[in-house]
C-alpha positions as CSV (number, residue, x, y, z in Angstrom):
1,X,-11.5,-11.6,-19.2
2,X,-8.0,-9.5,-19.4
3,X,-5.0,-10.8,-16.8
4,X,-3.9,-7.5,-15.3
5,X,-0.9,-7.4,-13.5
6,X,0.0,-4.8,-10.5
7,X,3.7,-4.0,-8.9
8,X,3.3,-2.0,-6.1
9,X,5.5,-1.3,-2.6
10,X,2.6,-1.4,-0.6
11,X,0.0,-3.5,-0.1
12,X,-2.9,-4.5,2.1
13,X,-2.4,-5.1,5.5
14,X,-0.2,-2.0,4.9
15,X,-2.1,1.1,6.0
16,X,-1.6,4.2,3.6
17,X,-2.6,6.1,0.7
18,X,-1.1,3.8,-1.4
19,X,-1.5,0.3,0.2
20,X,-5.2,1.9,0.4
21,X,-5.5,2.8,-3.4
22,X,-3.8,0.0,-5.2
23,X,-6.1,-2.5,-2.9
24,X,-9.8,-0.7,-3.9
25,X,-8.1,-0.5,-8.3
26,X,-7.1,-4.3,-7.7
27,X,-10.4,-5.3,-6.3
28,X,-12.6,-2.8,-8.6
29,X,-10.7,-4.4,-11.4
30,X,-11.6,-7.8,-10.5
31,X,-14.9,-6.8,-10.0
32,X,-15.4,-5.8,-13.4
33,X,-14.4,-9.4,-14.9
34,X,-10.5,-9.3,-14.9
35,X,-7.9,-11.4,-13.6
36,X,-5.9,-9.4,-11.3
37,X,-2.5,-10.3,-9.4
38,X,-0.8,-8.3,-7.5
39,X,3.4,-8.1,-7.1
40,X,4.6,-6.6,-3.6
41,X,6.6,-6.8,-0.5
42,X,6.3,-8.0,2.7
43,X,4.4,-5.3,4.4
44,X,6.6,-3.4,6.4
45,X,5.1,0.5,6.2
46,X,5.1,2.9,7.8
47,X,7.9,1.9,10.3
48,X,10.2,-0.1,7.9
49,X,9.6,-3.0,9.8
50,X,8.5,-6.3,8.3
51,X,4.9,-7.1,10.1
52,X,5.1,-9.8,12.9
53,X,2.6,-11.9,11.2
54,X,5.1,-12.4,8.5
55,X,8.5,-12.4,10.0
56,X,8.1,-16.2,10.0
57,X,7.7,-16.4,6.6
58,X,10.6,-14.3,5.8
59,X,12.7,-16.4,7.8
60,X,11.6,-19.4,5.8
61,X,10.9,-18.2,2.2
62,X,11.7,-15.0,0.0
63,X,8.7,-15.2,-2.0
64,X,5.5,-15.6,-0.4
65,X,2.0,-15.9,-2.1
66,X,-1.4,-15.3,-0.4
67,X,-5.2,-14.7,-1.4
68,X,-6.2,-11.5,-0.2
69,X,-9.9,-10.7,-0.6
70,X,-9.7,-12.8,-3.9
71,X,-6.8,-11.1,-5.0
72,X,-3.6,-12.9,-5.6
73,X,-1.0,-11.4,-4.2
74,X,3.1,-12.2,-5.0
75,X,5.3,-11.0,-2.1
76,X,9.0,-10.9,-2.3
77,X,12.0,-10.1,0.2
78,X,13.7,-7.0,0.0
79,X,15.6,-4.7,2.3
80,X,13.1,-2.5,4.4
81,X,14.0,0.8,5.8
82,X,12.2,4.3,6.8
83,X,15.8,5.8,7.2
84,X,16.8,9.3,6.9
85,X,19.9,8.4,5.3
86,X,19.5,8.9,1.8
87,X,22.2,5.8,1.0
88,X,19.9,3.3,3.5
89,X,16.8,4.6,1.3
90,X,18.7,4.3,-1.8
91,X,20.0,0.7,-0.9
92,X,16.5,-0.5,0.1
93,X,15.1,0.9,-3.3
94,X,17.7,-1.2,-5.1
95,X,16.7,-4.2,-3.2
96,X,13.3,-3.6,-4.1
97,X,14.2,-3.1,-7.9
98,X,16.3,-6.3,-8.2
99,X,13.6,-8.4,-5.8
100,X,10.9,-7.9,-8.8
101,X,13.0,-9.4,-11.1
102,X,11.9,-12.7,-9.4
103,X,8.7,-12.1,-10.7
104,X,9.3,-13.3,-14.2
105,X,8.4,-16.9,-14.3
106,X,4.6,-15.8,-12.8
107,X,4.6,-12.8,-14.7
108,X,5.4,-14.5,-18.1
109,X,2.7,-17.5,-17.1
110,X,0.2,-15.2,-16.3
111,X,0.9,-13.4,-19.4
112,X,-0.9,-10.1,-19.0
113,X,-2.3,-7.9,-21.3
114,X,-1.9,-4.8,-18.9
115,X,0.6,-3.9,-16.3
116,X,0.3,-1.1,-14.0
117,X,3.2,0.0,-11.6
118,X,3.7,2.3,-8.6
119,X,5.6,4.7,-8.4
120,X,7.7,5.8,-6.0
121,X,10.0,4.9,-6.1
122,X,10.8,5.1,-9.8
123,X,14.0,2.8,-9.8
124,X,11.4,-0.4,-9.6
125,X,9.7,1.1,-12.3
126,X,12.6,0.2,-14.4
127,X,12.8,-3.2,-13.3
128,X,8.7,-3.8,-14.3
129,X,9.8,-2.3,-17.8
130,X,12.6,-4.4,-18.3
131,X,10.8,-7.3,-16.9
132,X,7.9,-6.5,-19.7
133,X,10.1,-6.6,-22.7
134,X,11.7,-9.8,-21.4
135,X,8.0,-11.2,-21.5
136,X,7.9,-9.8,-25.4
137,X,10.9,-11.9,-26.1
138,X,9.7,-14.9,-24.8
139,X,5.9,-15.2,-25.7
140,X,4.9,-15.0,-29.2
141,X,4.8,-12.3,-31.9
142,X,2.6,-9.2,-31.8
143,X,2.2,-9.7,-28.0
144,X,2.5,-6.5,-25.8
145,X,1.3,-5.6,-23.1
146,X,-0.1,-2.2,-21.9
147,X,2.2,-0.6,-19.5
148,X,0.5,1.7,-17.0
149,X,2.5,4.1,-14.5
150,X,0.9,5.3,-11.3
151,X,2.5,8.7,-10.1
152,X,1.7,9.8,-6.2
153,X,4.6,11.7,-5.9
154,X,7.0,13.0,-8.2
155,X,10.8,12.3,-7.9
156,X,13.5,14.0,-8.1
157,X,11.0,16.8,-7.9
158,X,10.2,15.9,-4.0
159,X,14.0,15.3,-3.2
160,X,14.7,19.3,-4.5
161,X,11.6,20.5,-2.6
162,X,12.9,18.7,0.8
163,X,16.1,20.5,0.7
164,X,17.7,16.8,-0.4
165,X,19.6,18.4,-3.7
166,X,21.6,21.5,-3.5
167,X,21.1,22.8,-6.9
168,X,23.7,25.8,-5.2
169,X,26.4,23.3,-5.8
170,X,27.7,21.3,-9.1
171,X,27.2,18.2,-7.7
172,X,24.0,18.4,-6.8
173,X,23.1,19.9,-10.2
174,X,24.6,17.5,-11.8
175,X,22.9,14.6,-9.9
176,X,19.7,16.2,-10.3
177,X,20.1,16.8,-14.4
178,X,20.8,12.7,-14.1
179,X,17.9,12.1,-12.3
180,X,15.8,14.4,-14.2
181,X,16.8,12.4,-17.3
182,X,16.1,9.0,-16.0
183,X,12.5,10.2,-15.0
184,X,12.3,11.4,-18.6
185,X,13.5,8.0,-19.9
186,X,10.6,6.2,-17.7
187,X,7.8,8.2,-18.4
188,X,8.5,8.0,-22.4
189,X,8.6,4.3,-22.0
190,X,4.8,4.0,-20.3
191,X,1.7,3.9,-22.7
192,X,-0.9,6.2,-19.9
193,X,0.3,7.6,-17.1
194,X,-2.2,7.9,-14.0
195,X,-1.4,11.1,-11.4
196,X,-2.9,11.7,-8.0
197,X,-3.0,15.3,-8.4
198,X,-3.7,18.0,-11.0
199,X,0.0,19.4,-10.4
200,X,1.0,15.6,-11.4
201,X,-0.6,15.9,-14.3
202,X,0.3,18.9,-15.1
203,X,4.0,18.0,-14.7
204,X,3.9,15.1,-16.4
205,X,2.3,16.7,-19.8
206,X,5.3,19.3,-19.9
207,X,7.8,16.4,-19.8
208,X,6.0,14.5,-22.4
209,X,3.3,16.2,-24.0
210,X,1.6,13.6,-26.1
211,X,1.6,10.9,-23.0
212,X,-1.7,10.5,-22.4
213,X,-2.2,11.4,-18.6
214,X,-5.1,11.0,-16.2
215,X,-6.8,12.2,-13.0
216,X,-6.6,9.4,-10.4
217,X,-7.1,11.1,-6.8
218,X,-6.6,9.1,-3.6
219,X,-10.4,9.9,-2.4
220,X,-12.5,8.2,-0.1
221,X,-15.5,5.4,0.5
222,X,-17.6,8.2,1.2
223,X,-20.5,5.8,2.7
224,X,-18.2,3.9,5.4
225,X,-17.6,7.2,7.3
226,X,-19.6,8.4,10.2
227,X,-20.9,11.9,9.7
228,X,-20.3,14.5,12.3
229,X,-24.1,16.2,13.5
230,X,-23.1,18.2,15.9
231,X,-21.2,21.1,15.5
232,X,-21.2,23.0,19.0
233,X,-18.6,23.3,21.3
234,X,-19.9,23.9,24.9
235,X,-18.1,26.9,27.0
236,X,-15.0,26.8,27.9
237,X,-14.8,23.2,26.3
238,X,-11.6,23.0,24.4
239,X,-11.7,22.6,20.7
240,X,-10.8,19.1,19.7
241,X,-8.4,18.7,16.9
242,X,-7.5,15.1,15.4
243,X,-4.6,14.3,13.2
244,X,-4.7,10.5,11.6
245,X,-1.6,10.1,9.4
246,X,1.9,9.4,9.1
247,X,4.3,10.7,12.0
248,X,7.1,11.7,10.2
249,X,9.9,14.5,9.8
250,X,8.0,16.0,6.5
251,X,4.6,15.9,8.4
252,X,6.1,18.5,11.1
253,X,4.0,17.2,14.2
254,X,7.0,16.9,16.4
255,X,7.5,20.5,15.9
256,X,3.8,21.8,16.2
257,X,3.3,20.0,19.8
258,X,6.7,21.2,21.0
259,X,5.9,25.1,20.0
260,X,2.2,25.2,20.0
261,X,0.7,25.8,23.4
262,X,-2.6,24.1,22.8
263,X,-3.3,24.9,26.6
264,X,-3.3,28.6,26.1
265,X,-5.7,28.8,22.9
266,X,-7.7,26.2,24.7
267,X,-7.6,23.5,22.2
268,X,-6.7,19.5,22.3
269,X,-4.7,17.8,19.7
270,X,-5.4,13.5,18.7
271,X,-2.9,12.0,16.9
272,X,-3.3,8.7,15.3
273,X,-0.6,6.9,13.2
274,X,2.9,5.8,13.1
275,X,6.3,6.9,11.9
276,X,9.9,7.6,12.5
277,X,8.6,10.3,14.8
278,X,6.5,8.4,16.9
279,X,9.1,7.4,19.6
280,X,9.9,11.3,20.0
281,X,6.2,12.2,20.2
282,X,5.1,9.9,23.0
283,X,8.8,11.0,25.2
284,X,7.4,14.0,24.5
285,X,3.9,13.8,25.9
286,X,5.4,11.8,28.9
287,X,7.9,14.9,29.9
288,X,5.5,17.6,29.0
289,X,2.2,16.0,30.6
290,X,3.1,12.9,32.2
291,X,5.4,13.0,34.4
292,X,4.5,16.9,35.2
293,X,0.8,16.9,36.7
294,X,0.5,19.7,33.9
295,X,-3.2,19.5,31.7
296,X,-2.8,17.3,29.1
297,X,-3.7,19.0,25.9
298,X,-1.9,16.1,23.4
299,X,-2.8,12.6,23.1
300,X,-1.4,9.8,21.1
301,X,-3.1,6.6,20.0
302,X,-1.8,3.5,18.0
303,X,-2.4,3.7,14.1
304,X,-5.6,1.9,13.0
305,X,-7.4,0.8,10.1
306,X,-9.0,3.1,7.7
307,X,-12.3,1.4,8.5
308,X,-11.8,2.2,12.3
309,X,-10.4,6.0,11.2
310,X,-13.7,6.1,9.4
311,X,-15.9,5.7,12.7
312,X,-13.7,7.7,15.1
313,X,-13.1,11.4,13.2
314,X,-16.7,12.6,13.6
315,X,-16.3,12.6,17.3
316,X,-13.7,15.5,16.9
317,X,-14.2,18.9,16.1
318,X,-12.0,19.9,13.3
319,X,-8.8,17.9,11.4
320,X,-5.8,19.4,11.5
321,X,-3.5,18.8,8.6
322,X,0.2,19.7,8.3
323,X,2.6,20.2,5.3
324,X,5.8,21.4,6.6
325,X,7.2,21.8,3.2
326,X,5.5,22.5,-0.1
327,X,5.6,19.3,-2.3
328,X,5.1,19.4,-5.8
329,X,2.1,17.1,-6.7
330,X,1.3,16.2,-3.1
331,X,-2.2,16.3,-1.5
332,X,-2.5,14.4,1.8
333,X,-5.1,11.7,1.5
334,X,-6.2,13.3,5.2
335,X,-8.0,16.0,3.1
336,X,-10.3,13.6,2.0
337,X,-11.0,11.7,4.9
338,X,-11.6,14.7,7.0
339,X,-14.2,15.9,3.7
340,X,-15.5,12.4,4.4
341,X,-16.6,12.8,8.0
342,X,-18.0,16.2,7.6
343,X,-15.1,18.1,9.4
344,X,-13.8,21.4,8.9
345,X,-10.3,21.5,7.9
346,X,-7.3,23.5,9.3
347,X,-4.3,23.3,7.0
348,X,-0.9,24.6,7.3
349,X,0.0,24.2,3.6
350,X,0.3,25.2,-0.1
351,X,-0.2,24.4,-3.1
352,X,-3.1,22.3,-4.9
353,X,-4.1,21.2,-0.8
354,X,-4.5,24.8,-0.3
355,X,-6.4,25.4,-3.2
356,X,-8.7,22.7,-2.6
357,X,-9.7,23.8,1.1
358,X,-10.3,27.5,-0.9
359,X,-12.3,26.1,-3.8
360,X,-15.0,23.9,-2.2
361,X,-14.8,26.3,1.1
362,X,-13.7,23.1,3.6
363,X,-12.3,25.3,6.4
364,X,-9.0,27.6,7.2
365,X,-5.5,27.3,6.0
366,X,-2.2,28.9,6.4
367,X,0.0,28.9,3.4
368,X,3.6,27.9,4.4
369,X,4.5,29.0,0.9
370,X,3.0,33.3,1.3
371,X,3.9,33.7,4.9
372,X,7.2,31.3,4.7
373,X,6.4,29.6,8.0
374,X,9.1,28.0,9.5
375,X,7.8,25.9,12.4
376,X,11.3,24.9,13.2
377,X,12.7,28.0,14.1
378,X,10.0,28.1,17.4
379,X,12.8,25.9,19.4
380,X,16.0,27.9,19.1
381,X,14.1,31.3,19.4
382,X,15.8,32.9,22.3
383,X,19.6,31.5,21.0
384,X,21.8,34.6,21.3
385,X,23.5,33.8,17.8
386,X,20.0,34.3,16.2
387,X,19.2,37.8,14.8
388,X,16.5,40.1,16.0
389,X,15.0,40.0,12.9
390,X,14.5,36.3,12.7
391,X,13.0,36.1,16.1
392,X,10.1,38.5,15.3
393,X,10.1,36.8,12.2
394,X,9.8,33.3,14.6
395,X,7.5,35.0,17.2
396,X,4.9,36.1,14.3
397,X,4.5,33.1,12.7
398,X,3.3,30.8,15.9
399,X,1.2,34.0,16.7
400,X,-0.3,33.5,13.4
401,X,-1.3,29.7,14.3
402,X,-2.4,30.2,17.5
403,X,-5.0,32.7,16.1
404,X,-6.1,30.6,13.7
405,X,-6.8,27.6,16.3
406,X,-8.6,30.4,18.3
407,X,-10.5,31.8,15.5
408,X,-11.6,28.6,14.2
409,X,-12.8,27.8,17.7
410,X,-14.6,30.9,17.8
411,X,-16.6,30.5,14.6
412,X,-20.7,30.1,15.0
413,X,-21.5,26.3,15.5
414,X,-23.5,27.4,11.9
415,X,-20.3,28.4,9.9
416,X,-17.9,25.0,11.4
417,X,-21.0,23.2,10.1
418,X,-20.8,24.6,6.1
419,X,-17.3,23.7,6.0
420,X,-18.2,20.2,7.0
421,X,-21.6,19.9,5.0
422,X,-19.0,21.1,2.1
423,X,-16.6,18.7,2.3
424,X,-19.1,15.8,3.1
425,X,-20.5,16.8,-0.4
426,X,-17.2,17.1,-2.2
427,X,-16.5,13.5,-0.8
428,X,-19.7,12.1,-2.0
429,X,-20.0,13.7,-5.5
430,X,-16.2,14.6,-6.3
431,X,-13.8,12.3,-4.3
432,X,-15.9,9.3,-3.7
433,X,-13.1,5.9,-5.0
434,X,-16.1,5.2,-7.0
435,X,-16.1,8.2,-9.3
436,X,-12.4,8.4,-9.3
437,X,-12.5,4.7,-11.0
438,X,-14.8,6.0,-13.3
439,X,-12.0,8.4,-14.6
440,X,-9.9,5.6,-15.5
441,X,-11.8,2.6,-16.6
442,X,-11.2,3.3,-19.9
443,X,-7.9,2.3,-19.8
444,X,-8.4,-1.2,-18.7
445,X,-11.4,-1.6,-21.2
């Protein structure tokens, strides 16, 4: 029986890809006969606020121990935030990195043979590496735990993709180079690296060619999903699109509902989720529909656990997935969930996400890279300071998006069924969590 320590900023009862992936991995490893301990934080994702059930605990102690489905979980207090401010996010990351130093006594007692750490964020990974060195010094000679890094996003590359670092400026270029050096340093200190996409795997291999890198997609419990059976849309009934996930700036949902006329294209958009744009989306719905008597085409619901989402998705006609900007290495978990439910997919995005949709014939894509779609331009469509060329480009982009929604609705039920059945098959045989676990199981044997 191996002792395995897992460090992750997110864990159950939090929702989202990271918490779900790490929980499945911990429970699956324990099922294999290992003893797993998870070191994490007080749950706060995605709102940046500590969950109500844990607030009283936090006021009494900075470290909390509990057992979730047989897994020993140790939580450390830190300053949570989902702020758009880079300074606030950096401070939050720093407090997380410092809080994990308090794991040393427990880690020394556990004496793990394997330590796995989740990134992002990258700075706390540095803390875990230091901890691994400290327990080496404080135990018998020859003890050396294997360090495994799990990468779900690429930092600092994501800062570049989101436009938060400007390489045209000397300061931005210098900061980015420093972050790249820090990233390379961290990678070289690992024994193995796991990535959630082919793009991440290829990226790491370029930086550290000798590093063993394994693909481990988020995946789904395909057997837990209700599978769509009826793909017919009767007469003038609207096509019902569903989005279940984070409602943040990067996802671009607010911009979509502000600028796409769903009534015009005879469609409805149903949103499940939470995030820093939820309040703005709720306000838009109240202003646009509830206070005007206009026919409602956008609906907002609370975020619900993955088990409930697995039963809800099949009630809709198609899944809509938004990637406002192409972020290298990112493949939204919503794609795998739509596959498992047998839903056709309408993707606004590029990169590996679009590649998967095309490879498995899962639906329709609009490439934000090749067509240079700029959703944010819509709200300023008729501002005088905009050039005629800009206005024409914005109108063209809007027309493409609306046309694709109409096109999906006008497809025959058989064509939509082919998309859905292809997805269901891919979810079962390629992207099921058990299939994905087998890809990395040898690391822990």
